[in-house]
C-alpha positions, 0 to 999 in steps of 0.5 A, spaced: 499 500 499 502 506 498 503 511 503 498 516 500 493 511 501 493 509 508 488 514 511 483 511 505 485 504 507 483 505 514 477 508 513 475 503 509 477 497 513 474 501 519 467 501 516 468 493 515 469 492 522 476 492 523 480 496 529 487 496 530 491 491 533 498 493 533 503 497 530 509 493 528 515 495 532 518 498 525 513 503 524 515 510 522 510 515 523 510 520 516 506 525 513 502 523 506 501 527 500 495 530 503 498 533 510 495 527 514 500 524 519 500 517 518 503 510 521 507 506 516 507 499 519 501 496 523 496 490 523 488 490 524 483 485 526 476 484 525 471 481 530 471 474 527 479 474 527 481 476 520 487 480 520 490 485 515 497 486 515 500 493 512 506 496 511 506 502 507 511 504 501 513 510 496 514 509 489 520 511 485 521 514 478 522 506 476 515 504 479 519 501 485 516 500 492 521 503 497 519 501 504 516 508 508 518 504 515 525 504 513 530 509 516 535 507 511 534 506 504 536 500 501 530 495 501 527 495 494 521 492 491 521 491 484 515 492 480 515 484 479 515 483 486 509 487 487 505 484 481 500 480 486 493 481 486 488 480 492 482 481 495 481 485 502 474 486 505 471 485 498 476 490 495 481 488 489 488 490 491 495 489 488 499 486 493 506 482 493 506 476 489 506 470 492 513 468 491 516 474 494 511 473 500 515 467 501 522 470 500 520 476 505 519 471 511 526 470 511 532 473 514 530 473 521 527 469 526 520 467 524 514 467 529 510 461 529 504 465 528 506 466 521 507 459 519 500 458 518 500 464 512 506 461 509 503 454 508 496 457 506 501 461 500 504 454 499 497 450 498 494 456 494 500 458 489 504 452 490 510 457 491 516 452 494 518 454 501 525 458 501 530 452 505 531 457 510 523 456 512 522 449 510 526 447 516 522 450 520 515 448 516 517 441 516 519 441 524 512 443 526 
């Protein structure tokens, strides 16, 4: 999601019954193009327990996503990484591809609560687990 869309996303999601569950530790507050101070890394939950994880990006001139929650530049989402399509609360959305979603869950200690999400990615899209993750998944 783009930084400039966070306020509208929150409005839509709250109208669908979602509320804040938590700001991620990497959250950085920023100002969007409308002058609104907004968060950049958070997740929401509805009464049925469905969760929505949001990390806001800015696009550069080449269409690369630059994380708004990072203090230092260097981590980039190429247009290929951002080629996924999904649905959130009945609305079509662009998102990270299933393949990159797997890759994005490497390089850190994977919390147990994220394992079921990766299993669902594998089952729905037949995306192979990176070696680092497969060792964790197959131990469960």
